[in-house]
N, C-alpha and C positions, 0 to 999 in steps of 0.2 A: 696514164699520166697522173702524177700526184699534184694536187692543188695545195700548195703551202709555200709560204715564204719563210725560209729558215732564218729565224731572227737570233738575236743575242740570247734568247732563252736557252738555246742549245749550249752555249758557253757557260751559262749560269747554272745549268742543271746540277753540276757537281757540288755547287755551293748550297743546294737546298738542304733543309733539315730533313734527315732521313729517319723514318720510323723503322721498327724492327723488321718489317716485311718489305723493305725497299732496298733495292740493290744500289751500287755506287753510281749508276747512271741516272738515278732519279726515277727509274721505272719500277713499278710494283710487279713482282714475279707472278706470271700467269694471268695477268689482267688483260681483258679486251677493252681497251680504253674507249673505242667507238661504242661498243655495246653498253658500257657503263654510262655513257652520255645519253644514249637512246633510252635506257631504263630510267634515268634521272628525269628526262623531259616527259616521258610517259607518266611517271609518278606525279609530276607537277600538273599535267593535264588532267589526270584522274581526280586529283584533289580539287582543282578549280571547277571542273565540270560537274562534280558531285553537288556543288553549291549552285552553279548556274550552267545548265547544259549548253547555252549559247555563248559561253565565254570563249573568246578566241585565243588560241595558243600559237605563237609565231616565233620559231627559232630563227636567229639571224646567223648567216654564214654556216660553216660546217656542213655544207650541203651533201657531203659524201655519206652522211648517215641515212640517206634515203634508200641506199641499197644494202643488202645483207653483208656484202664483202667490202663496202666502201669504195668500190670502183665504178666508173661511169658505164661499164658494160655489165654490171651486176644485176641480180634479181631484186626487184623492189621489196623493201622491208615493210610489209603491210601493217604490222603492229605500230610501227613508228608513224607511218604515213596516216594511219587512221586516228592517231592521237593528236595530230596537229591540224591547224586550219589554214596554214600558209607557211611560206618560207621567206625570210628577208635575205637579200643578197646585196652586199656592197660592191662597188667598183666593177660592175659587169661590163659596161661599155667605156666608162671613164673613171680614172683614179686608182687603178690597181698598183701601178708603180709610182706615179706622181699625180697630184691633183691637176685637173684640167688637161690631162694627157690621155689619149685613147689607150684602152686596155689592149694588150696583144691579142690578135685574132684567135690564136690557139687556146689561150686561157678563156676567152669568151665562149668559144665553141665547147670546150670541156665543161664549163659551168652550166651552159645552156642544156647540155645533154642531161645533167643531173637535175636541174631545175624543172625540166619538162617531165621528168619522172614524177615529181611531186604535183606538177600542174595536171598531168594526165590522171592522177589519182583524185582530182577534184579540189586541190588546194590552190589558194591564191598566192601569186608570186609578187612580192614587194621589192622593187629594186631601188637602191640609192646610189646614184652616180655622183661623183664629186667633180663638178666642172662649173666654171663661172663665165666662160666666153659665150656670148649669146648664140652664136651659130652652133657651138658644141652642145649647148643646152637643148636647142631645137633638135639636133641630131639624136641626142640621148632619148628624148621623149618619143621621137619617131621610131627609133629602133626598138624600144621597149614595147611600144604599142603594136608594132608589127609582130612581135614575139608573143603577144597576149599577156604581157606583164603590166602591172600598175607601178608607176615609177615616180621618183622624186629627184630632181636635179638639185643637189645641195651645193650652194655657192661657198659655204664655210665648212671645213672638215669638223669644226667644233660643234656644229649643229646648234648654233646659238642665235639664229636669225630666221625671220620669215622672208623669203625672197620677194623682191619687188614683182609686181604684176599679178595677174589672176592665175589661179590653178588651171591646169588643163582639164577639159571635160567637166566644167562646172555644171551642176545640176541641182535642182531644188528638192529632189526626193529625200525621203527619210531613209537613212542607211541603218539597217538593223542587223546586217551580217557582213562579214568581211568580203564575201563574194560579190556584194553589191557596190563596193567602193570603187570609184573611178579615178581617184587621186588620193594622195595623203601628204601630210606635213610631218616632218621628222624634226622635233624641237625639244631635245632633251637637256639642253644647257640653258637654263633661264636666267643666267647671271645678269643679263642686260635689263631685266625687269626688277624694279625696286620692290615691288609688292606682288602678292598673288593677284590682287585686283587688276594691276597693270597687265599682268600676263593674260588673265582671263579676257580682258578687253581687247587685247591684241589678237588673240586666237578667235574670239567670237566675231571679229570684224572680217574674217576670211570665210571662204566657201569650200574648204577642204572637206572631203567625205570622212576622213579619219585623221586623227592627230596622235602621234606617238610622243609621249612626254614623260617626265619624271614624277615620282610620287611626292617629291619635296621641292620646295623653293627655299634655299638658305635654311635647311633643316626644319622648315615648317611644313607639315604635311597638308596636302590638299584634302578637303573634306568632301563628303558625299554631296552636299549642297553645291559646292564649287564644281565638282565634276559634272553635275547636272547642268550647270550654267555653260560649261565648256562644250556640251553637246550641241549647242545652238549655232547653226550656220547663219551667216549674215543674211542669206536669202530666205530664211524661215524654215529651212529643212533641218533635220537632225543628223548628227555625225556620230561615229564611234570614237571613244576616248580610250586609248590603249596605253598601258603603263610599261615603260622600259624597266627591265631588271637584269642586272649582270649576275649570271649563275656560275660562271667559270672562273671568276676572280672575286676576291674580297677587296673592298674599297675602304680605306682608313678614314674616310669622311662620312661613312654611314653610321646610323644609330647603333648598329650591332657591334661596332668595333670597340674593343676594350682597351683601356689605357695601357694595361700591362703587356699588350701584344707588341708594343713598340720595341721592347728589348727581349721579350720572351714569348715568341709566337707559338701557337699550337703546332704540332708536327704535321697537321694537314694543310698548313699555309706554306707554300713553296716560295719561289723567287719573286721579287718585285719586277713588274713590267717596266723595262727601261724606257719605253716610249710613253708610258702613262704613269708617272710617279704617284705613289699612294695606292696603286692597284697591284694586288698580289695573286699569282696563280694559286689555285687551291686543288687539293685532291677531292674533286667534286663528288666522288662516290662515298666519301666519309659521312657517317651518319650524323655527326655533330654539325657539320656544315649544311647537310640537307635539312636538318632540323631548323636551322636559322632561315633557310630559304622557304621551306614549305611544310615540314612535318610537325612543327610545334604549333600550339594554339595561338601564339602571338608571333607567328612567322612573318616574313616579308610578304609572302603571297596572301596571308590572311589580312594584312594591312591593306593590300591592293584591292582584294575583293570586298572588304568592308567599306572602302572608300567609293565603291560603286563603279569601278572601271569595267569596260566592256571586253577587255582582253589583256594579254601580257606579251611583251616583245622581249624574248630571251636572248641575251648577248653572251659572247664568249663561249658559244657552242663549240667552236673549233679548238677549245682547250685541249682536246685529245691529241692534237698535233704536238703540243709541248711535251706531253708525257711519252708519246711514241718516239720522239726524237731524243 
């Protein structure tokens, strides 16, 4: 079974800017797009862990990468599984087709087979279900707990709020590794907070064991001192602070975006995401793009590690689906 929702990207592929080694379908001749993404994530992991061996690397979605052939009955890809500390998965039990709607059982079963390959390799599974009905929230947490996953029931798809109530499995312990986390908060859209101080105050008033957040608030970067504050749980324990980073799309509101790209984009920038305006698919194997993300001395990853984050949450891992299609 192939886990992918064929989106408008397929229709837009022919409109992409094609480089010399790209055919008319938007696919690079001879490329293994899944392996390109594995190699990319492994490179990010090696760069981060060279600075901090305890730095957590967590790719979100694209779970097919855990096997060598990308199938749920495939052989585990040990190089990839060893390079990461966990997998993030959206919509496992709720939200795959529509928010607050149960995910089809076949899709859930398929995803769980792949997620368990990573879990059995010693990685932590972080699930984000999108549901707002109290009974469904309870069901989401119960099902994830039974599967051995750490989960977050997001009441807003935009991930811009801290849900009411206390987290599940609150504890006062100091969390020093991802495997110790019993709950997490996914809060990457801080637009509801006027200042970094307001954001910090809101997060430190909670008892989540880990928070996934953005490096910036209104283009103002969080400092190492502010990240240290964010580690404090309300009950006195310490949490992990993990930085979100999109590696399969370029975002026109990020510091690296150049004004000239509006009308003359590099050939490694492909079609705009129709669901998220301002986000563009990229040929993620391209060396210039990888330089922006992690290979340059002033890369995105360098900014994250310098700010003192405990890990990175890598999004748009499933970009390989776009190029395969």
